[in-house]
C-alpha positions in Angstrom: 43.2 54.7 -111.7 43.3 52.6 -108.6 40.0 52.7 -106.7 40.4 49.8 -104.3 43.1 48.4 -102.0 43.0 44.8 -100.8 45.2 43.6 -98.0 46.5 40.2 -97.0 46.5 39.8 -93.2 49.0 37.4 -91.6 52.6 38.7 -91.8 51.4 41.9 -93.4 49.1 43.7 -90.9 50.1 41.6 -87.9 53.3 39.9 -86.9 51.6 36.5 -86.7 53.9 34.3 -88.8 56.1 33.5 -85.8 53.0 32.6 -83.9 51.8 30.3 -86.8 55.1 28.6 -86.7 54.9 28.1 -82.9 51.4 26.7 -83.2 52.4 24.3 -86.0 55.4 23.1 -84.0 53.3 22.6 -80.8 50.7 20.5 -82.7 53.2 18.7 -85.0 55.8 17.6 -82.4 53.6 15.1 -80.5 52.9 13.5 -83.9 56.6 13.1 -84.6 56.7 15.8 -87.3 59.8 18.0 -87.0 59.0 21.3 -88.7 62.1 23.6 -89.0 61.9 27.3 -89.7 63.4 26.8 -93.2 60.7 24.2 -94.0 58.0 26.4 -92.6 59.1 29.4 -94.8 58.4 27.4 -97.9 54.7 27.1 -97.0 54.0 30.6 -95.9 50.7 31.9 -97.5 49.0 28.5 -97.7 45.7 27.8 -95.9 46.0 25.8 -92.8 44.3 22.9 -94.7 46.9 22.9 -97.5 49.7 23.5 -95.0 48.8 20.5 -93.0 48.1 18.3 -96.0 51.4 19.3 -97.6 53.5 18.4 -94.5 51.6 15.2 -93.8 52.4 14.1 -97.4 56.0 15.2 -97.0 56.4 13.1 -93.8 54.2 10.3 -95.1 51.8 10.8 -92.2 48.2 9.5 -92.0 46.0 12.0 -93.8 43.0 10.9 -91.9 44.4 12.8 -88.9 44.6 16.0 -91.0 41.1 17.6 -90.1 41.7 17.4 -86.4 45.3 18.8 -86.8 44.0 21.7 -88.9 41.5 22.7 -86.2 44.1 22.3 -83.4 46.6 24.6 -85.2 43.8 27.2 -85.8 42.8 27.1 -82.1 46.4 27.4 -80.8 47.3 30.3 -83.1 44.1 32.2 -82.3 45.0 32.1 -78.6 48.6 33.1 -79.3 47.4 36.1 -81.3 45.0 37.2 -78.6 47.8 37.1 -76.1 50.7 38.6 -77.9 49.8 39.6 -81.5 51.2 43.0 -82.6 50.7 45.2 -85.6 53.5 45.4 -88.1 55.0 48.9 -88.8 53.0 51.2 -91.0 49.5 49.6 -90.6 47.7 52.7 -89.3 49.7 55.0 -91.6 48.8 53.2 -94.8 45.2 52.7 -93.9 44.9 56.4 -93.0 46.5 57.4 -96.3 44.2 55.2 -98.4 41.1 56.4 -96.5 42.2 60.0 -97.1 42.5 59.3 -100.8 39.0 57.8 -100.8 40.2 54.3 -101.7 37.9 51.4 -101.0 39.7 49.0 -98.6 39.2 45.2 -98.3 40.9 42.3 -96.8 41.6 38.9 -98.5 43.2 36.2 -96.5 43.9 32.5 -96.5 43.1 32.4 -92.8 39.6 31.4 -91.4 36.9 34.0 -90.8 37.1 33.6 -87.0 40.8 34.7 -87.1 39.9 37.8 -89.2 37.6 38.9 -86.4 40.3 38.3 -83.8 42.9 40.2 -85.7 41.0 43.3 -86.9 39.6 43.8 -83.3 43.0 43.2 -81.7 44.5 45.9 -84.0 41.4 48.1 -83.7 41.2 48.5 -87.5 37.8 47.1 -88.4 36.4 50.5 -89.3 38.8 50.9 -92.2 37.5 47.9 -94.1 34.4 47.6 -96.3 34.8 43.9 -97.1 36.4 40.8 -95.7 37.1 37.7 -97.8 38.6 34.3 -96.7 39.7 31.4 -98.8 38.7 29.1 -95.9 35.7 27.5 -97.8 36.9 28.1 -101.3 37.9 25.2 -103.5 41.3 26.6 -103.9 43.4 29.0 -101.7 46.3 31.2 -102.6 48.1 31.2 -105.1 44.7 30.8 -106.8 43.3 34.3 -107.2 39.7 33.6 -106.2 39.8 35.1 -102.7 41.1 38.4 -104.3 38.4 38.3 -107.0 35.7 37.7 -104.4 36.9 40.6 -102.3 37.0 42.9 -105.4 33.5 41.8 -106.3 32.3 42.6 -102.8 33.7 46.1 -103.2 32.1 46.4 -106.7 35.6 46.9 -108.2 37.1 45.6 -111.3 40.3 43.6 -110.7 42.4 46.0 -112.9 41.3 48.9 -110.6 42.7 47.2 -107.5 46.1 47.2 -105.8 47.0 44.4 -103.3 49.3 44.3 -100.4 51.1 41.0 -99.7 54.0 39.6 -97.8 54.2 36.0 -99.3 55.1 34.7 -102.7 51.9 32.6 -102.9 49.9 35.8 -102.1 51.7 37.8 -104.7 51.0 35.2 -107.4 47.4 35.2 -106.4 47.1 39.0 -106.7 49.0 39.1 -110.0 46.9 36.2 -111.4 43.8 38.3 -110.5 45.2 41.0 -112.8 45.7 43.3 -109.9 48.7 45.4 -109.1 50.7 44.1 -106.1 52.8 45.7 -103.4 54.9 43.0 -101.6 56.6 43.4 -98.3 58.4 40.1 -97.7 60.0 39.1 -94.4 63.6 40.4 -94.2 64.9 36.8 -94.3 63.5 36.2 -97.8 63.3 39.8 -99.2 66.3 39.4 -101.5 64.8 36.4 -103.3 64.6 37.3 -107.0 61.0 35.9 -107.3 59.6 38.9 -105.4 60.7 41.2 -108.2 57.5 40.2 -110.0 55.7 42.6 -107.8 54.8 46.1 -108.9 56.4 47.5 -105.8 58.8 45.7 -103.4 59.0 47.6 -100.1 60.6 47.1 -96.7 57.6 48.4 -94.8 54.1 49.7 -95.2 55.6 53.0 -94.2 57.3 53.1 -97.6 54.1 53.2 -99.5 53.1 56.6 -101.0 50.0 58.0 -102.7 52.0 58.3 -105.9 52.0 54.5 -106.1 48.3 54.7 -106.7 48.7 56.6 -110.0 
């Protein structure tokens, strides 16, 4: 029986992926790196560190400039989320449902801890969560399962008793690798990709989740 629910954050609870793209473009363009929406879509779910290192390698750019670029993107996206970040449909509904069912709730994200604070306060949802985990300082980020395993441990839950909510392919793989069930809600532009069928439940919105899916 499911005892614990663990949520991803960006692109699932808050409509922040367009803002991450805007931030990346603003920081990359002066460096001569042209990041298109299609290219960006292939790297959704990675930590900022791996995101920057991936595209620096792709464009044969000086990796010594990566640390400053990582911090610049994080700074820009935090300001953008503060100004115009909005909850995605069904956030309050699903959190209320899980709380009513007495399910422990945690959050496991690739984003830095300082962004967790910004988003949970922006959406006024901090009270629902009993644990927050970030892959920011882990050796590996998603699709490695460690951030999910850390969150489950913080909630004193076995991985097999957890259900995860994700929007990205990398996040889904991380959850499944942790031996957790996974609900995936991909962006509509990629929802039809066959790879998302590896999820236990493929939904259009958090509104589509039901308590029967906890059985």
